[in-house]
C-alpha positions as CSV (number, residue, x, y, z in Angstrom):
1,M,103.5,-35.4,-3.9
2,L,103.6,-32.7,-1.3
3,A,104.4,-34.3,2.1
4,H,106.0,-31.9,4.6
5,D,104.9,-28.9,6.6
6,S,107.0,-26.7,4.5
7,D,105.2,-27.8,1.4
8,L,101.9,-27.1,3.1
9,E,103.0,-23.6,4.0
10,L,104.4,-22.9,0.5
11,F,100.8,-24.1,-0.8
12,R,99.0,-21.9,1.7
13,D,101.2,-18.9,0.5
14,N,100.4,-19.6,-3.0
15,F,96.7,-19.9,-2.4
16,R,96.8,-16.6,-0.5
17,R,98.4,-14.9,-3.4
18,F,95.7,-16.4,-5.7
19,M,92.9,-14.9,-3.6
20,L,94.6,-11.6,-3.3
21,D,94.8,-11.4,-7.1
22,N,91.7,-13.2,-8.2
23,I,89.1,-12.9,-5.3
24,E,89.7,-9.8,-3.3
25,P,89.3,-7.1,-6.2
26,Y,85.9,-8.7,-7.0
27,Y,84.4,-10.3,-3.8
28,A,82.4,-7.3,-2.7
29,A,80.9,-7.0,-6.0
30,W,79.9,-10.8,-5.9
31,E,78.4,-10.3,-2.5
32,K,76.1,-7.5,-3.8
33,A,75.2,-9.6,-6.8
34,G,74.3,-12.5,-4.6
35,I,76.5,-15.1,-6.5
36,M,80.1,-15.6,-7.7
37,P,80.7,-16.1,-11.5
38,R,80.7,-19.6,-12.8
39,E,84.5,-18.8,-14.1
40,V,85.8,-18.8,-10.5
41,W,85.5,-22.5,-10.5
42,N,87.5,-22.8,-13.7
43,Q,90.1,-20.4,-12.1
44,L,90.3,-22.6,-8.9
45,G,90.6,-25.7,-11.0
46,E,93.2,-24.4,-13.4
47,N,95.4,-23.2,-10.4
48,G,95.1,-26.7,-8.7
49,Y,92.8,-25.4,-5.7
50,L,90.0,-28.2,-6.0
51,C,89.8,-31.7,-4.7
52,V,93.6,-31.7,-4.2
53,D,93.6,-34.8,-2.0
54,M,92.0,-36.9,-4.7
55,P,94.2,-39.6,-6.0
56,E,96.6,-38.7,-9.1
57,Q,94.9,-41.3,-11.3
58,Y,91.9,-39.1,-11.0
59,G,93.5,-35.9,-11.6
60,G,94.2,-34.8,-7.9
61,Y,97.7,-34.3,-6.2
62,G,97.1,-37.2,-3.8
63,V,98.2,-35.1,-0.9
64,P,97.1,-35.5,2.7
65,T,93.5,-34.2,3.5
66,N,94.9,-31.3,5.5
67,Y,96.0,-29.7,2.3
68,S,92.5,-29.7,1.1
69,L,91.0,-28.3,4.3
70,M,93.7,-25.6,4.5
71,L,92.1,-24.1,1.4
72,V,88.9,-23.8,3.3
73,E,90.4,-22.4,6.2
74,E,92.3,-19.7,4.3
75,A,89.2,-18.5,2.3
76,A,87.3,-18.2,5.5
77,R,90.2,-16.4,7.3
78,A,90.4,-14.0,4.4
79,G,86.7,-13.0,4.9
80,Y,85.3,-15.1,2.0
81,G,82.9,-17.2,3.9
82,A,81.0,-17.9,0.8
83,L,83.9,-19.2,-1.1
84,S,85.1,-21.2,1.9
85,T,81.6,-23.0,2.0
86,A,81.5,-23.4,-1.8
87,I,84.9,-25.2,-1.9
88,S,83.9,-27.2,1.2
89,V,80.9,-28.6,-0.5
90,H,82.7,-29.2,-3.7
91,S,86.0,-30.8,-2.4
92,E,85.2,-31.9,1.1
93,I,81.8,-33.5,0.5
94,T,81.0,-34.2,-3.2
95,A,84.2,-35.7,-4.4
96,P,84.9,-37.9,-1.2
97,Y,81.5,-39.5,-1.5
98,I,82.4,-40.5,-5.1
99,L,85.9,-41.6,-4.1
100,H,84.7,-43.8,-1.1
101,I,81.6,-45.2,-2.5
102,G,81.7,-44.9,-6.3
103,T,82.5,-47.4,-9.0
104,E,85.6,-47.1,-11.0
105,A,83.7,-45.8,-13.9
106,Q,81.9,-43.3,-11.8
107,K,85.2,-42.0,-10.4
108,L,86.7,-41.8,-13.8
109,Q,83.6,-40.0,-15.1
110,W,83.2,-37.4,-12.3
111,I,86.3,-36.8,-10.1
112,P,88.7,-35.3,-12.9
113,K,85.9,-32.9,-13.8
114,L,85.6,-31.8,-10.2
115,V,89.3,-31.4,-9.9
116,S,89.5,-29.2,-13.0
117,G,86.4,-27.2,-12.2
118,E,84.6,-28.4,-15.4
119,A,81.9,-29.7,-13.2
120,V,80.7,-28.0,-9.8
121,G,79.7,-30.4,-7.2
122,A,76.7,-30.3,-4.6
123,I,74.9,-32.6,-2.3
124,G,71.1,-32.7,-2.3
125,M,69.8,-33.9,1.1
126,T,67.5,-31.1,2.6
127,E,63.9,-30.7,1.5
128,P,61.2,-28.4,2.5
129,G,60.0,-31.0,5.1
130,A,63.3,-32.7,5.8
131,G,66.2,-30.9,7.2
132,S,68.1,-32.6,10.1
133,D,65.6,-35.4,9.9
134,L,67.0,-37.0,6.8
135,Q,64.6,-40.1,7.2
136,A,61.7,-37.8,6.2
137,I,63.0,-37.4,2.5
138,R,60.3,-37.7,0.1
139,S,62.1,-37.4,-3.3
140,S,61.6,-40.6,-5.1
141,A,63.8,-42.5,-7.6
142,I,61.9,-45.5,-9.1
143,L,63.9,-48.0,-11.2
144,N,62.5,-48.4,-14.7
145,G,64.6,-50.7,-16.7
146,D,67.9,-49.1,-17.3
147,H,67.1,-45.9,-15.5
148,Y,65.6,-44.4,-12.3
149,V,62.7,-42.0,-12.7
150,L,63.4,-39.2,-10.3
151,N,60.9,-36.9,-8.8
152,G,60.7,-34.4,-6.1
153,S,62.6,-31.3,-4.9
154,K,65.4,-30.1,-2.5
155,T,66.1,-26.7,-0.9
156,F,68.9,-24.8,0.6
157,I,71.3,-26.6,-1.8
158,S,74.8,-24.9,-1.5
159,N,76.4,-24.5,-4.9
160,G,72.9,-25.3,-6.5
161,Q,72.8,-22.6,-9.2
162,H,76.3,-23.5,-10.5
163,A,76.1,-27.4,-9.9
164,D,76.8,-29.7,-12.8
165,L,76.5,-32.6,-10.5
166,V,74.4,-33.3,-7.5
167,I,74.7,-36.3,-5.2
168,L,71.1,-36.6,-4.5
169,A,69.3,-38.5,-1.8
170,A,66.0,-40.1,-2.9
171,K,63.7,-42.9,-1.7
172,T,64.2,-46.0,-4.1
173,D,61.8,-47.7,-1.8
174,P,59.3,-45.3,-0.8
175,A,57.5,-47.8,1.6
176,A,60.7,-48.1,3.7
177,R,62.1,-45.4,5.9
178,A,65.8,-44.9,6.3
179,K,66.4,-48.3,4.5
180,G,64.6,-46.9,1.5
181,V,67.0,-44.0,0.9
182,S,69.6,-44.3,-1.9
183,L,72.1,-42.0,-3.4
184,L,72.2,-40.9,-7.1
185,L,74.7,-39.0,-9.2
186,V,72.4,-36.7,-10.9
187,D,73.7,-34.7,-14.0
188,T,71.8,-31.3,-13.6
189,H,71.7,-30.9,-17.4
190,L,69.2,-33.9,-17.7
191,E,65.9,-33.2,-19.1
192,G,63.3,-32.3,-16.4
193,F,66.0,-31.1,-13.9
194,K,65.3,-27.4,-13.0
195,K,67.1,-25.0,-10.7
196,G,65.0,-22.5,-8.7
197,T,65.8,-19.0,-8.0
198,N,69.0,-18.2,-6.2
199,L,67.9,-17.9,-2.5
200,E,68.5,-14.6,-0.6
201,K,70.2,-15.0,2.7
202,I,71.2,-12.7,5.6
203,G,74.8,-13.8,5.1
204,M,77.0,-15.8,2.6
205,H,75.5,-13.8,0.0
206,S,77.7,-14.8,-2.8
207,Q,77.4,-18.5,-2.0
208,D,74.8,-19.6,-4.5
209,T,71.9,-21.4,-2.5
210,S,69.0,-22.8,-4.5
211,E,65.9,-25.0,-4.7
212,L,66.2,-27.9,-7.0
213,F,63.2,-29.5,-8.9
214,Y,63.1,-32.8,-10.8
215,D,60.1,-33.9,-12.7
216,N,60.4,-37.4,-14.3
217,V,64.1,-37.1,-14.8
218,K,65.6,-40.1,-16.2
219,V,68.9,-40.9,-14.4
220,P,70.8,-43.9,-15.7
221,A,70.9,-46.9,-13.5
222,D,74.7,-46.9,-13.5
223,Q,74.6,-43.5,-11.7
224,L,73.3,-45.3,-8.5
225,L,76.0,-44.3,-5.9
226,G,76.9,-47.5,-3.9
227,A,74.2,-50.0,-3.1
228,A,70.4,-49.3,-3.2
229,G,68.8,-48.7,0.2
230,Q,72.2,-47.9,1.7
231,G,72.0,-44.0,1.2
232,F,71.1,-43.2,4.9
233,A,74.2,-45.3,6.1
234,Y,76.4,-43.5,3.5
235,L,75.2,-40.3,4.6
236,M,76.1,-41.1,8.2
237,Q,79.5,-42.4,7.3
238,N,80.4,-39.3,5.3
239,L,78.9,-36.6,7.6
240,P,82.0,-36.5,9.8
241,R,84.1,-35.0,6.9
242,E,81.3,-32.5,6.1
243,R,81.2,-31.5,9.7
244,L,85.0,-31.3,10.0
245,G,84.8,-28.9,7.0
246,I,82.4,-26.6,8.8
247,A,84.5,-26.6,11.9
248,V,87.5,-25.7,9.7
249,T,85.6,-22.8,8.1
250,A,84.7,-21.7,11.7
251,L,88.4,-21.8,12.7
252,G,89.6,-19.6,9.8
253,A,86.8,-17.1,10.4
254,I,87.6,-16.8,14.0
255,F,91.2,-15.9,13.1
256,G,90.0,-13.6,10.4
257,C,87.8,-11.8,12.9
258,I,90.8,-11.4,15.1
259,D,93.1,-10.1,12.4
260,V,90.7,-7.4,11.3
261,T,89.9,-6.5,14.7
262,V,93.5,-6.0,15.9
263,K,94.1,-3.8,12.9
264,Y,91.1,-1.6,13.7
265,V,91.6,-1.1,17.4
266,N,95.3,0.0,16.7
267,D,94.1,2.6,14.1
268,R,91.0,3.9,15.8
269,Q,91.3,6.7,18.1
270,A,88.8,7.6,21.0
271,F,89.4,9.9,23.9
272,G,92.8,10.7,22.7
273,Q,94.3,7.3,22.3
274,A,93.9,4.1,20.2
275,I,91.0,1.9,21.4
276,G,93.4,-1.0,21.7
277,K,94.8,0.6,24.9
278,F,91.5,0.4,26.7
279,Q,91.2,-2.6,29.2
280,N,88.0,-3.8,27.8
281,T,89.3,-3.9,24.2
282,R,92.4,-5.8,25.4
283,F,90.4,-8.4,27.6
284,T,88.0,-8.9,24.8
285,L,90.6,-9.6,22.3
286,A,92.7,-11.7,24.7
287,Q,89.7,-13.8,25.4
288,A,89.0,-14.3,21.6
289,K,92.7,-15.4,21.1
290,I,92.3,-17.9,24.1
291,D,89.1,-19.4,22.7
292,A,90.8,-19.4,19.2
293,L,93.6,-21.4,20.5
294,A,91.3,-23.8,22.3
295,T,89.4,-24.3,18.9
296,E,92.4,-24.7,17.0
297,A,93.7,-27.6,19.2
298,F,90.3,-29.2,18.9
299,V,90.1,-28.8,15.0
300,R,93.7,-30.0,14.4
301,Q,93.2,-32.9,16.6
302,S,90.1,-33.7,14.6
303,I,91.9,-33.4,11.3
304,E,94.6,-35.7,12.5
305,Q,92.0,-38.3,13.5
306,Y,90.3,-38.0,10.3
307,M,93.4,-38.7,8.2
308,E,94.0,-41.7,10.6
309,S,90.5,-42.9,9.8
310,K,89.8,-42.5,13.5
311,L,87.4,-39.4,13.5
312,D,84.1,-40.9,14.8
313,V,80.6,-39.4,14.4
314,P,80.3,-38.1,18.0
315,T,83.7,-36.3,17.9
316,A,82.9,-34.8,14.5
317,A,79.5,-33.6,15.8
318,A,81.3,-32.1,18.8
319,V,84.0,-30.3,16.9
320,K,81.4,-28.8,14.5
321,A,79.2,-27.5,17.4
322,Y,82.1,-26.2,19.5
323,A,83.9,-24.4,16.6
324,S,80.7,-22.9,15.2
325,D,79.4,-21.7,18.6
326,V,82.9,-20.1,19.3
327,Q,82.9,-18.4,15.8
328,C,79.6,-16.8,16.5
329,K,80.6,-15.6,19.9
330,I,83.8,-14.2,18.8
331,A,82.2,-12.4,15.8
332,D,79.6,-10.8,18.1
333,N,82.2,-9.9,20.8
334,L,84.7,-8.4,18.3
335,L,82.1,-6.4,16.2
336,Q,81.1,-4.6,19.5
337,L,84.6,-3.2,19.6
338,F,83.9,-1.5,16.1
339,G,81.0,0.4,17.6
340,G,78.6,1.8,15.0
341,Y,81.2,1.0,12.3
342,G,80.9,-2.8,13.0
343,Y,77.1,-2.5,11.7
344,M,78.2,-1.0,8.3
345,T,78.9,-3.5,5.4
346,E,82.0,-1.7,4.3
347,Y,83.8,-3.0,7.4
348,P,84.8,-6.8,7.0
349,I,83.8,-7.6,10.5
350,S,80.1,-7.1,9.5
351,R,80.6,-9.8,6.9
352,F,82.2,-12.2,9.6
353,Y,79.2,-11.6,11.6
354,V,76.4,-12.4,9.3
355,D,78.3,-15.3,7.7
356,A,78.8,-17.1,11.0
357,R,75.2,-17.6,11.9
358,I,74.5,-20.4,9.3
359,Q,77.4,-22.5,10.6
360,R,75.2,-23.6,13.8
361,I,72.6,-24.7,11.4
362,Y,73.8,-26.6,8.4
363,G,75.5,-30.0,8.4
364,G,73.0,-30.9,11.1
365,T,72.0,-28.2,13.7
366,N,74.1,-27.8,16.8
367,E,71.0,-29.0,18.9
368,I,71.3,-32.3,16.7
369,M,75.0,-32.4,17.4
370,K,74.5,-32.4,21.1
371,E,72.0,-35.3,20.8
372,V,74.7,-37.2,18.9
373,V,77.1,-36.6,21.5
374,A,74.5,-37.3,24.3
375,R,73.6,-40.7,22.6
376,E,77.3,-41.8,22.9
377,L,77.4,-40.6,26.5
378,L,74.2,-42.2,27.6
379,G,73.9,-45.2,25.3
380,R,70.6,-44.2,23.7
């Protein structure tokens, strides 16, 4: 078991080399294609980069959660926002739900497959009429003997095209509101389950995002995740890790923006000197570094709190909102230093810019995050 900082740094270096060999030569083509190949998941699993904090009895390394989040951060820093998000959905959301809520049989059935890359994980919450307001979910799962009959649809589902397993929120008691929501482990290969087209987005192009449709899908009753009617409570309990993952992606991207900009301003000449010598450039980069350090302190503290089971819902909401706001600001400010070249897709700063925007929306919009923080402050 890896336990010391030196082990974490060795793991980080190994992952960077993996990305240099297996991601960098192909990523631009994947972005143009709008999707990563399914084989990427197998490569990640074979090299030990999926669900690494899962217990050893389920195939993981049993390492601390910061090892898993490091992979999310490094993928984002390298400019692979889509890969960072894909890994986060798979390793920071799907697997922990099963570990924390699932039966032993469910853990043995699914977690080893998520670790190996044999199965790609996704979570199905958002619907055309239910985004941040999860109580408005309309998907239904009605118990009929030894199975649930699942009907409805989801949208904006990350990893949706490649997903083999979706943790799906549905109403098992349609007459109830939040108390009627349950979670199901849905095998996407079941009859009646269909994936819509891969949705086109302004950023995160190679992160497959899909609509999902299910028409009278028979889901075995033993695939109910946790207790019936407790789905909304489970979602609230597990959202802190999802939001922490988004903050970690933001942190990686912030440092990635700085990395590529420092290189550019040292190389680019204007008015007879490197543009890195102009005061505006220096002050803009200095402010970016200051903001990055503040964000890093908040994110690292939140990771420590999570590993000590002390990260509460308001703090997770705060770190997600803060980190993603800073990410968008820095991407915008640093792109400006590239001038017209910053608007060209061949320059990586452009990808950092378009990939950043979704961060303030998914996992709960930053407006909702502020409402969560305000409720704690005001008691209502």
